ZASE-69558 format. One record per atom (N, C-alpha, C): y, x, z; residue number from 1. Coordinates in pm, 1 decimal, decimal comma, always signed. Atoms other than C-alpha are relative to their C-alpha. Layout:
N
        v        u        w seq
        Y        X        Z NUM
...
//
This chain:
77
        v        u        w seq
    +79,3   +110,0    +49,3   1
  +2426,8  +1320,1   -369,0   1
   -131,9     -4,2    +76,7   1
   +124,9    +18,1    -74,2   2
  +2131,0  +1178,2   -177,9   2
   -111,2    -40,5    -96,4   2
   +116,0    +33,5    +82,5   3
  +1792,6  +1171,1   -344,5   3
   -105,3    -62,3    +90,5   3
    +97,9    +73,6    -79,3   4
  +1541,1   +917,9   -214,7   4
   -130,6     -4,9    -77,5   4
   +131,1    +14,5    +61,5   5
  +1170,1   +928,3   -286,8   5
    -39,9   -145,8     +4,4   5
    +42,2   +138,6     +7,7   6
  +1068,3   +586,0   -407,6   6
   -151,8     -8,7     +9,3   6
   +144,3    +21,8    -11,2   7
   +724,2   +448,9   -328,6   7
    -44,3    -78,1   -123,6   7
    +51,9    +64,3   +119,5   8
   +562,4   +377,1   -663,0   8
   -149,5    -23,1    +15,8   8
   +142,7    +30,2     -6,1   9
   +206,2   +276,1   -746,2   9
    -85,4   +120,1    +36,2   9
    +77,8   -121,0    -30,6  10
    +76,5   +632,4   -732,8  10
    +14,8    +40,8   +146,2  10
    -22,5    -32,8   -142,0  11
   +235,2   +697,4   -393,1  11
    -75,4    -97,2    +90,5  11
    +68,3   +102,9    -77,3  12
    +99,6   +369,8   -258,8  12
   -150,2    +24,0     +0,0  12
   +143,8    -27,9    +12,6  13
   -249,8   +447,8   -388,5  13
    -37,8   +123,4    +81,4  13
    +28,5   -123,5    -74,3  14
   -236,2   +799,6   -240,2  14
     +3,4    -23,9   +150,8  14
     -6,5    +29,8   -143,4  15
   -132,2   +664,4   +100,5  15
   -122,1    -79,1    +45,7  15
   +120,3    +76,2    -35,4  16
   -420,8   +416,6    +98,9  16
   -123,8    +89,0     +0,8  16
   +112,7    -93,6     +5,0  17
   -668,2   +687,3     -0,8  17
     +2,0    +90,6   +122,7  17
    -11,7    -85,3   -119,1  18
   -536,1   +906,2   +283,0  18
    -50,1    -71,9   +125,4  18
    +52,5    +78,3   -113,2  19
   -632,5   +622,5   +519,8  19
   -150,7    -22,4    -10,8  19
   +143,5    +13,7    +17,0  20
   -986,0   +627,5   +380,8  20
    -43,2   -115,5    -87,6  20
    +33,8   +110,8    +90,0  21
   -968,2   +335,5   +138,8  21
    -47,5    +59,2   -132,4  21
    +56,7    -48,1   +125,4  22
  -1188,3   +399,3   -165,7  22
    +60,0    -80,5   -115,1  22
    -65,7    +65,7   +111,9  23
   -989,4   +321,3   -480,5  23
    -32,1    +71,6   -130,2  23
    +20,0    -65,0   +129,1  24
  -1054,8   +382,2   -849,7  24
   +124,4    +77,7    -42,5  24
   -109,4    -87,2    +42,4  25
   -840,1   +645,6  -1017,1  25
   +110,6    -75,1    -73,3  25
    -99,2    +72,3    +79,5  26
   -664,2   +390,9  -1236,4  26
    +48,5   -128,6    +66,9  26
    -38,0   +123,0    -70,0  27
   -597,4   +126,1   -969,0  27
   +151,7    -17,2     +0,8  27
   -142,4    +31,3     -6,2  28
   -259,2    -40,4  -1004,1  28
    +32,6    -49,4   +141,3  28
    -34,1    +41,8   -136,3  29
    -64,8   -153,8   -693,8  29
    -70,8   -128,0    +45,2  29
    +64,7   +124,6    -38,8  30
   -212,6   -504,1   -698,7  30
   -147,0    +21,6    +33,3  30
   +141,1    -27,9    -25,7  31
   -571,9   -381,7   -724,3  31
    -15,4    +86,4   +125,5  31
     +5,6    -85,2   -119,0  32
   -505,0   -113,4   -460,7  32
    +16,8    -82,7   +126,6  32
    -23,6    +83,7   -117,6  33
   -366,6   -369,1   -216,1  33
   -116,7    -95,3    +23,6  33
   +112,5    +93,1    -13,2  34
   -648,4   -615,1   -286,6  34
   -122,5    +70,8    +57,4  34
   +116,1    -74,8    -48,9  35
   -917,3   -351,5   -231,9  35
    +21,3    +49,9   +142,4  35
    -29,5    -42,7   -137,3  36
   -744,0   -224,1    +82,1  36
    -18,7   -116,5    +96,9  36
    +17,3   +118,0    -85,0  37
   -735,5   -578,4   +224,8  37
   -147,3    -30,9    +18,2  37
   +144,8    +25,5     -6,8  38
  -1103,9   -623,4   +141,9  38
    -67,1   +102,6    +91,9  38
    +58,0   -104,5    -84,9  39
  -1194,0   -290,3   +303,7  39
    +35,2    -24,0   +146,2  39
    -45,1    +24,5   -137,3  40
   -989,9   -378,8   +612,6  40
    -71,8   -119,6    +61,3  40
    +72,5   +117,7    -48,2  41
  -1164,6   -714,0   +640,2  41
   -143,4    +36,7    +37,0  41
   +138,1    -40,4    -24,9  42
  -1507,6   -547,8   +624,3  42
    -10,5    +92,0   +121,1  42
     -1,9    -95,0   -111,2  43
  -1422,2   -270,1   +869,1  43
   +143,8    +46,7    +14,8  43
   -142,3    -30,8    -12,7  44
  -1070,9   -224,7  +1009,3  44
    +35,0   +144,0    -40,0  44
    -48,3   -129,8    +46,7  45
   -887,2    +60,7   +837,3  45
   +110,6    +44,8    +94,7  45
    -98,1    -50,1    -95,8  46
   -708,8   +258,1  +1105,8  46
   +124,1    +48,1    -74,0  46
   -126,2    -40,4    +60,3  47
   -345,0   +299,8  +1015,4  47
    +51,4    -93,7   -108,3  47
    -44,6    +89,4   +106,4  48
   -332,1    +26,5   +751,6  48
   +110,4    -95,8    +46,4  48
   -109,6    +86,8    -44,6  49
   -127,2   -222,4   +956,9  49
   +131,8    +76,7    +18,9  49
   -121,2    -80,8    -18,7  50
   +118,0    +57,0  +1043,8  50
    +63,4    +35,6   -134,6  50
    -51,5    -29,8   +133,6  51
   +150,7   +152,8   +676,8  51
    +68,3   -122,6    -59,4  51
    -59,0   +124,4    +50,2  52
   +215,1   -209,2   +581,7  52
   +133,7    -25,7    +69,4  52
   -125,1    +18,1    -74,7  53
   +478,6   -235,2   +856,9  53
   +108,6    +95,3    -50,5  53
    -96,0   -100,4    +47,5  54
   +644,3    +85,5   +740,8  54
    +56,7    -37,8   -136,4  54
    -44,9    +28,7   +135,4  55
   +656,8    -17,4   +376,9  55
    +78,0   -130,8     -9,6  55
    -75,2   +124,8     +4,1  56
   +774,4   -371,8   +443,7  56
   +135,8    +14,1    +67,9  56
   -129,6    -20,6    -64,8  57
  +1051,6   -244,6   +670,0  57
    +91,6    +89,3    -83,5  57
    -78,2    -91,1    +84,8  58
  +1165,9     +6,5   +406,2  58
     -0,9    -48,9   -145,4  58
     +8,2    +56,9   +134,1  59
  +1177,3   -226,7   +107,4  59
   +101,2    +58,9    -97,6  59
    -99,4    -62,1    +87,5  60
  +1479,3    -39,3    -26,1  60
    -56,5   +117,4    -78,6  60
    +60,0   -112,9    +71,1  61
  +1250,1   +248,3   -130,1  61
   -132,7    -34,8    -65,7  61
   +128,8    +43,4    +55,2  62
   +944,5    +45,8   -236,5  62
    +26,3    -72,6   -131,5  62
    -19,4    +63,5   +130,0  63
   +926,5    -42,9   -604,1  63
    -56,2   -142,4     +0,1  63
    +38,4   +141,3     -1,1  64
   +886,0   -413,7   -686,4  64
   -150,0    -26,3    -14,9  64
   +143,8    +24,7    +19,1  65
   +523,4   -392,1   -805,4  65
    -78,2    +25,7   +128,6  65
    +66,5    -32,5   -126,6  66
   +418,2   -231,1   -476,5  66
    +35,6   -105,0   +104,9  66
    -46,0   +100,1    -97,0  67
   +626,3   -470,9   -266,4  67
    -72,1   -134,2    -22,7  67
    +67,7   +126,2    +31,7  68
   +475,4   -773,2   -445,6  68
   -148,6     +5,9    +34,5  68
   +141,8    -15,2    -32,5  69
   +120,7   -639,9   -404,7  69
    -22,9     -6,3   +150,7  69
    +11,5     +3,7   -146,0  70
   +175,2   -587,0    -32,0  70
    +17,6   -143,1    +48,6  70
    -23,9   +138,3    -40,4  71
   +317,1   -937,0     +5,4  71
   -118,1    -89,8    -35,8  71
   +110,6    +84,2    +47,6  72
    +28,4  -1087,6   -192,1  72
   -129,3    +23,3    +78,8  72
   +132,0    -32,1    -54,6  73
   -262,8   -907,2    -23,9  73
     -1,3    +52,6   +143,3  73
     +4,7    -71,7   -127,8  74
   -159,7   -723,9   +293,1  74
    +99,5    -51,1   +103,7  74
   -104,7    +45,2    -91,4  75
   +128,6   -913,4   +453,6  75
    -56,8    -59,5   +129,5  75
    +60,4    +64,6   -117,6  76
   -108,8  -1089,7   +696,6  76
    -43,6   +101,2   +106,3  76
    +41,5    -99,8    -97,8  77
   -192,4   -759,8   +867,6  77
   +109,9    +14,6    +99,8  77
//
């Protein structure tokens, strides 16, 4: 049996924080994506476009709330 790690809101938030995006502890996927887009607009966040590309190409492991947040706020990267 194959076990796949799904990208949920906590994983998404942790990946954004690892890129240097400042997020509140209770940020949901939509707020995380919105704040990441805002941070990237103010000063480009290195690695953010690559993360967006990775997650949009692997939609089979990205939970719907994360996928929708990326589409809403970060798809233009």
